[in-house]
Structure formats: C-alpha cells, structure tokens
TORPA-4810 file (N, C-alpha, C, O; in nm, 3 decimals):
<nodes>
NODE_1_0.697_4.202_1.821_0.651_4.296_1.720_0.756_4.403_1.694_0.766_4.454_1.582_A
NODE_2_0.833_4.438_1.795_0.932_4.544_1.775_1.035_4.508_1.669_1.082_4.596_1.597_L
NODE_3_1.071_4.382_1.658_1.170_4.338_1.560_1.118_4.351_1.418_1.197_4.358_1.323_A
NODE_4_0.986_4.355_1.400_0.928_4.361_1.267_0.872_4.498_1.231_0.798_4.510_1.133_Q
NODE_5_0.905_4.600_1.305_0.849_4.733_1.282_0.874_4.781_1.139_0.783_4.831_1.074_V
NODE_6_0.997_4.766_1.090_1.027_4.812_0.953_0.946_4.734_0.850_0.897_4.792_0.753_D
NODE_7_0.931_4.602_0.870_0.850_4.522_0.777_0.705_4.565_0.781_0.640_4.575_0.677_D
NODE_8_0.654_4.591_0.899_0.514_4.633_0.915_0.493_4.768_0.846_0.392_4.786_0.777_I
NODE_9_0.585_4.861_0.862_0.573_4.991_0.797_0.571_4.975_0.645_0.492_5.039_0.576_K
NODE_10_0.658_4.890_0.593_0.665_4.869_0.449_0.537_4.804_0.397_0.478_4.853_0.301_T
NODE_11_0.495_4.696_0.460_0.376_4.625_0.413_0.249_4.707_0.429_0.156_4.696_0.348_L
NODE_12_0.243_4.789_0.533_0.125_4.870_0.558_0.131_5.009_0.499_0.042_5.090_0.523_G
NODE_13_0.237_5.037_0.422_0.257_5.171_0.365_0.243_5.277_0.473_0.178_5.380_0.453_S
NODE_14_0.303_5.251_0.587_0.293_5.343_0.700_0.422_5.417_0.728_0.529_5.379_0.682_G
NODE_15_0.409_5.523_0.803_0.527_5.601_0.840_0.574_5.570_0.981_0.688_5.599_1.017_S
NODE_16_0.484_5.509_1.062_0.524_5.471_1.197_0.437_5.357_1.246_0.329_5.331_1.194_K
NODE_17_0.487_5.289_1.349_0.416_5.177_1.410_0.409_5.204_1.559_0.511_5.227_1.624_V
NODE_18_0.288_5.202_1.614_0.268_5.215_1.757_0.217_5.082_1.809_0.131_5.019_1.747_D
NODE_19_0.269_5.040_1.923_0.231_4.911_1.980_0.160_4.932_2.113_0.205_5.009_2.198_I
NODE_20_0.046_4.862_2.129_-0.034_4.865_2.253_-0.078_5.006_2.293_-0.057_5.049_2.407_N
NODE_21_-0.138_5.077_2.198_-0.193_5.210_2.228_-0.316_5.198_2.316_-0.386_5.097_2.314_L
NODE_22_-0.341_5.301_2.393_-0.467_5.306_2.468_-0.578_5.342_2.369_-0.551_5.400_2.264_S
NODE_23_-0.700_5.308_2.401_-0.814_5.336_2.313_-0.824_5.485_2.281_-0.862_5.522_2.170_D
NODE_24_-0.790_5.570_2.376_-0.800_5.714_2.355_-0.700_5.765_2.251_-0.722_5.870_2.191_A
NODE_25_-0.591_5.691_2.230_-0.488_5.734_2.136_-0.509_5.684_1.994_-0.430_5.716_1.905_D
NODE_26_-0.614_5.605_1.971_-0.640_5.548_1.839_-0.726_5.644_1.759_-0.835_5.680_1.805_I
NODE_27_-0.681_5.688_1.639_-0.759_5.782_1.558_-0.891_5.722_1.510_-0.904_5.599_1.504_P
NODE_28_-0.987_5.807_1.478_-1.119_5.762_1.431_-1.112_5.689_1.297_-1.201_5.609_1.267_D
NODE_29_-1.011_5.715_1.217_-1.004_5.659_1.081_-0.929_5.526_1.075_-0.886_5.484_0.968_T
NODE_30_-0.914_5.461_1.189_-0.840_5.335_1.194_-0.934_5.218_1.169_-1.046_5.214_1.221_V
NODE_31_-0.886_5.123_1.089_-0.957_4.998_1.065_-0.888_4.885_1.138_-0.772_4.896_1.177_G
NODE_32_-0.961_4.776_1.157_-0.911_4.662_1.234_-0.892_4.542_1.143_-0.978_4.509_1.061_T
NODE_33_-0.777_4.476_1.158_-0.749_4.351_1.088_-0.719_4.247_1.193_-0.624_4.261_1.270_I
NODE_34_-0.799_4.141_1.197_-0.779_4.034_1.293_-0.689_3.930_1.231_-0.727_3.866_1.132_I
NODE_35_-0.571_3.911_1.287_-0.476_3.813_1.236_-0.509_3.676_1.294_-0.517_3.577_1.221_V
NODE_36_-0.527_3.669_1.425_-0.568_3.546_1.493_-0.626_3.585_1.628_-0.650_3.703_1.653_N
NODE_37_-0.649_3.488_1.716_-0.717_3.520_1.842_-0.630_3.597_1.940_-0.679_3.640_2.045_D
NODE_38_-0.500_3.617_1.909_-0.416_3.692_2.000_-0.349_3.813_1.934_-0.271_3.883_2.000_S
NODE_39_-0.377_3.839_1.805_-0.314_3.952_1.737_-0.416_4.026_1.652_-0.478_3.969_1.562_L
NODE_40_-0.432_4.153_1.681_-0.518_4.241_1.604_-0.435_4.360_1.559_-0.362_4.419_1.638_T
NODE_41_-0.446_4.395_1.431_-0.369_4.506_1.374_-0.465_4.620_1.342_-0.571_4.598_1.282_V
NODE_42_-0.428_4.741_1.382_-0.506_4.860_1.352_-0.428_4.942_1.249_-0.309_4.968_1.268_L
NODE_43_-0.494_4.981_1.141_-0.428_5.055_1.034_-0.513_5.177_1.000_-0.635_5.168_0.987_V
NODE_44_-0.447_5.292_0.984_-0.519_5.413_0.942_-0.558_5.395_0.796_-0.471_5.386_0.709_D
NODE_45_-0.686_5.392_0.769_-0.737_5.356_0.637_-0.791_5.473_0.556_-0.842_5.454_0.445_L
NODE_46_-0.781_5.591_0.610_-0.838_5.708_0.544_-0.787_5.717_0.400_-0.668_5.732_0.375_K
NODE_47_-0.882_5.709_0.304_-0.850_5.721_0.163_-0.785_5.599_0.101_-0.744_5.605_-0.015_G
NODE_48_-0.775_5.488_0.172_-0.704_5.371_0.121_-0.792_5.249_0.100_-0.748_5.153_0.037_K
NODE_49_-0.916_5.248_0.153_-0.994_5.125_0.157_-1.137_5.148_0.108_-1.197_5.252_0.135_V
NODE_50_-1.189_5.048_0.036_-1.331_5.046_0.000_-1.404_4.978_0.117_-1.401_4.856_0.129_D
NODE_51_-1.468_5.057_0.200_-1.527_5.006_0.323_-1.638_4.904_0.297_-1.652_4.808_0.373_F
NODE_52_-1.717_4.924_0.192_-1.824_4.828_0.161_-1.766_4.691_0.128_-1.820_4.589_0.171_K
NODE_53_-1.657_4.688_0.054_-1.591_4.561_0.020_-1.537_4.494_0.146_-1.550_4.373_0.162_T
NODE_54_-1.478_4.572_0.234_-1.422_4.516_0.358_-1.532_4.462_0.449_-1.515_4.357_0.512_E
NODE_55_-1.644_4.532_0.457_-1.757_4.485_0.538_-1.806_4.351_0.483_-1.835_4.259_0.560_I
NODE_56_-1.816_4.339_0.353_-1.859_4.214_0.290_-1.759_4.102_0.320_-1.800_3.991_0.353_S
NODE_57_-1.630_4.130_0.308_-1.527_4.031_0.336_-1.533_3.985_0.481_-1.523_3.866_0.511_R
NODE_58_-1.549_4.080_0.571_-1.556_4.046_0.713_-1.681_3.963_0.745_-1.674_3.871_0.827_L
NODE_59_-1.793_3.994_0.682_-1.914_3.914_0.704_-1.893_3.770_0.658_-1.942_3.677_0.722_N
NODE_60_-1.821_3.750_0.547_-1.790_3.615_0.501_-1.699_3.545_0.603_-1.722_3.429_0.637_K
NODE_61_-1.597_3.615_0.651_-1.506_3.557_0.751_-1.580_3.522_0.880_-1.551_3.422_0.944_N
NODE_62_-1.676_3.605_0.917_-1.755_3.579_1.037_-1.836_3.451_1.020_-1.844_3.370_1.112_L
NODE_63_-1.895_3.433_0.903_-1.970_3.311_0.876_-1.881_3.188_0.883_-1.922_3.084_0.936_G
NODE_64_-1.760_3.199_0.830_-1.666_3.087_0.833_-1.620_3.056_0.975_-1.593_2.940_1.007_K
NODE_65_-1.610_3.156_1.059_-1.565_3.135_1.197_-1.679_3.085_1.286_-1.657_3.005_1.377_A
NODE_66_-1.801_3.130_1.259_-1.913_3.090_1.344_-1.947_2.942_1.328_-1.987_2.877_1.425_K
NODE_67_-1.931_2.888_1.207_-1.965_2.747_1.184_-1.888_2.653_1.278_-1.951_2.577_1.352_G
NODE_68_-1.755_2.656_1.276_-1.679_2.568_1.367_-1.705_2.596_1.514_-1.707_2.504_1.596_P
NODE_69_-1.725_2.724_1.548_-1.752_2.757_1.688_-1.884_2.695_1.733_-1.893_2.638_1.841_M
NODE_70_-1.987_2.707_1.649_-2.118_2.651_1.683_-2.115_2.499_1.688_-2.180_2.439_1.773_E
NODE_71_-2.040_2.436_1.598_-2.027_2.290_1.600_-1.959_2.244_1.730_-2.003_2.148_1.793_Q
NODE_72_-1.853_2.314_1.767_-1.782_2.279_1.890_-1.871_2.301_2.012_-1.872_2.219_2.104_L
NODE_73_-1.946_2.411_2.012_-2.037_2.438_2.124_-2.144_2.329_2.134_-2.179_2.285_2.244_E
NODE_74_-2.196_2.286_2.020_-2.297_2.181_2.019_-2.240_2.051_2.078_-2.305_1.983_2.156_K
NODE_75_-2.117_2.020_2.038_-2.051_1.900_2.090_-2.030_1.911_2.241_-2.050_1.814_2.314_K
NODE_76_-1.989_2.029_2.287_-1.957_2.049_2.428_-2.081_2.051_2.517_-2.072_2.023_2.637_M
NODE_77_-2.196_2.084_2.460_-2.319_2.091_2.540_-2.406_1.966_2.524_-2.515_1.957_2.579_T
NODE_78_-2.355_1.869_2.447_-2.431_1.746_2.425_-2.442_1.665_2.554_-2.355_1.670_2.641_A
NODE_79_-2.548_1.591_2.563_-2.570_1.505_2.678_-2.456_1.404_2.690_-2.418_1.340_2.592_S
NODE_80_-2.400_1.391_2.809_-2.294_1.296_2.835_-2.153_1.346_2.806_-2.056_1.276_2.834_G
NODE_81_-2.141_1.467_2.752_-2.008_1.520_2.717_-1.916_1.522_2.840_-1.804_1.472_2.834_Y
NODE_82_-1.963_1.580_2.949_-1.881_1.593_3.070_-1.838_1.457_3.124_-1.727_1.443_3.176_Q
NODE_83_-1.924_1.359_3.113_-1.896_1.227_3.170_-1.813_1.138_3.078_-1.733_1.057_3.125_D
NODE_84_-1.830_1.152_2.947_-1.770_1.059_2.852_-1.644_1.108_2.783_-1.570_1.028_2.726_N
NODE_85_-1.617_1.239_2.788_-1.500_1.294_2.719_-1.389_1.315_2.821_-1.411_1.373_2.927_V
NODE_86_-1.268_1.268_2.789_-1.156_1.284_2.882_-1.129_1.431_2.916_-1.152_1.520_2.833_P
NODE_87_-1.081_1.456_3.036_-1.058_1.592_3.084_-0.965_1.671_2.991_-0.989_1.789_2.964_E
NODE_88_-0.860_1.606_2.942_-0.766_1.676_2.853_-0.832_1.724_2.725_-0.804_1.834_2.678_G
NODE_89_-0.919_1.643_2.670_-0.992_1.679_2.548_-1.090_1.793_2.578_-1.103_1.886_2.500_V
NODE_90_-1.157_1.783_2.693_-1.250_1.892_2.732_-1.175_2.023_2.747_-1.223_2.128_2.704_R
NODE_91_-1.057_2.019_2.809_-0.978_2.141_2.828_-0.936_2.198_2.693_-0.945_2.319_2.671_K
NODE_92_-0.890_2.113_2.603_-0.852_2.158_2.469_-0.971_2.219_2.397_-0.959_2.324_2.333_T
NODE_93_-1.087_2.154_2.407_-1.208_2.208_2.343_-1.248_2.341_2.403_-1.291_2.432_2.332_N
NODE_94_-1.235_2.354_2.535_-1.265_2.482_2.601_-1.176_2.593_2.547_-1.223_2.703_2.519_D
NODE_95_-1.048_2.564_2.531_-0.953_2.664_2.480_-0.985_2.699_2.335_-0.980_2.816_2.297_E
NODE_96_-1.017_2.597_2.254_-1.054_2.623_2.115_-1.179_2.710_2.108_-1.187_2.804_2.029_K
NODE_97_-1.277_2.677_2.191_-1.403_2.752_2.190_-1.379_2.899_2.227_-1.433_2.989_2.163_F
NODE_98_-1.297_2.923_2.330_-1.265_3.061_2.369_-1.197_3.134_2.253_-1.227_3.250_2.227_V
NODE_99_-1.106_3.064_2.183_-1.039_3.125_2.068_-1.136_3.160_1.956_-1.130_3.270_1.901_G
NODE_100_-1.226_3.067_1.921_-1.326_3.094_1.818_-1.418_3.209_1.858_-1.452_3.294_1.777_W
NODE_101_-1.457_3.209_1.986_-1.548_3.314_2.034_-1.481_3.451_2.025_-1.544_3.549_1.985_K
NODE_102_-1.353_3.458_2.063_-1.280_3.584_2.054_-1.266_3.628_1.909_-1.283_3.746_1.878_K
NODE_103_-1.235_3.533_1.821_-1.221_3.567_1.680_-1.351_3.625_1.626_-1.350_3.726_1.556_K
NODE_104_-1.464_3.561_1.657_-1.595_3.611_1.612_-1.622_3.750_1.668_-1.670_3.838_1.597_C
NODE_105_-1.592_3.768_1.796_-1.613_3.898_1.859_-1.527_4.006_1.793_-1.574_4.117_1.769_S
NODE_106_-1.402_3.972_1.764_-1.312_4.068_1.698_-1.361_4.103_1.559_-1.354_4.219_1.518_D
NODE_107_-1.410_4.004_1.485_-1.461_4.030_1.350_-1.586_4.118_1.359_-1.601_4.212_1.280_I
NODE_108_-1.675_4.089_1.453_-1.795_4.171_1.469_-1.758_4.315_1.503_-1.819_4.409_1.453_E
NODE_109_-1.658_4.331_1.587_-1.611_4.465_1.623_-1.553_4.536_1.500_-1.575_4.656_1.482_E
NODE_110_-1.481_4.463_1.417_-1.424_4.522_1.295_-1.534_4.564_1.200_-1.523_4.669_1.136_A
NODE_111_-1.640_4.485_1.188_-1.753_4.521_1.101_-1.816_4.651_1.148_-1.843_4.740_1.068_I
NODE_112_-1.839_4.661_1.278_-1.896_4.784_1.334_-1.804_4.902_1.303_-1.851_5.010_1.268_V
NODE_113_-1.673_4.882_1.317_-1.578_4.990_1.292_-1.580_5.032_1.145_-1.580_5.152_1.116_N
NODE_114_-1.584_4.936_1.052_-1.589_4.971_0.910_-1.721_5.039_0.875_-1.723_5.130_0.792_F
NODE_115_-1.830_4.996_0.937_-1.958_5.064_0.914_-1.952_5.208_0.962_-2.007_5.298_0.899_E
NODE_116_-1.885_5.230_1.075_-1.867_5.365_1.126_-1.781_5.448_1.031_-1.812_5.563_1.002_R
NODE_117_-1.672_5.387_0.981_-1.585_5.457_0.886_-1.659_5.489_0.757_-1.639_5.597_0.700_L
NODE_118_-1.744_5.398_0.711_-1.824_5.421_0.592_-1.917_5.538_0.613_-1.936_5.620_0.523_L
NODE_119_-1.977_5.547_0.732_-2.068_5.659_0.760_-1.992_5.791_0.765_-2.047_5.895_0.725_S
NODE_120_-1.868_5.790_0.812_-1.787_5.912_0.812_-1.751_5.955_0.671_-1.744_6.074_0.641_L
NODE_121_-1.727_5.857_0.584_-1.691_5.885_0.446_-1.807_5.946_0.370_-1.786_6.030_0.282_E
NODE_122_-1.930_5.905_0.403_-2.048_5.955_0.333_-2.083_6.098_0.372_-2.164_6.163_0.305_D
NODE_123_-2.022_6.149_0.480_-2.055_6.287_0.524_-1.974_6.390_0.452_-1.989_6.509_0.477_K
</nodes>
C-alpha cells in the first residue's frame, strides 16, 4: 500500500493516507469501502457522500454476497459432504466460505457505519 499512497490520495481526493490505524485514531466521519476479503478502505466522507444512496448500494452488495455464501454453506452441510467430497475441495470450500462470511460481515459493518453517519448529518 505504501507504494500507492500518491495514487490513493489522488483517487480519494485526500491530503494524506494512514495505514493500519488503531480504532481510536479513526475519526467519526469515516466511511468504509470493502475492496475484498483482505482489504478495507476507510475514507473521511464528511460533506462528500449521499449516505442514503450508499446504504442502498451496500444492501444490494450484501444481497449479492449472501447468495453464494448461503449456497456454499448448504452444499457444505449436505448429507454425505464430508464422506464424498475430496479433502482438497473441502479445504477450498472452507476458505471460500470464510471469505464470503468476512465480506458479508464487512458490508454489514459498513451499513451500520453509514447509518451512524446519516444520523450525525441529520443533527
């Protein structure tokens, strides 16, 4: 991430980039963008974002992520799965499921954060 700091500042219209901040150092006006299951971007959104639109977008993304996760979970909990599916495939499915679960959790957390930001804006 350090090599892309200038690109991140330009794309995010930011003046600085902080990496791996502690929770206490993150301002209240920060929004969350989930890139994938291992990268989450926090951006100060004060005055820059329509929170209702973002909440709607995130709810759609959550629906899209939950479908494959639930299908995979159904497959993994089916009768005979442990006995009939090769270990390598089970391991891959376990990793995929953890990734989907984290993505859903991150999106849910982002929705809560945008709802909080929306409530701050209304005050």
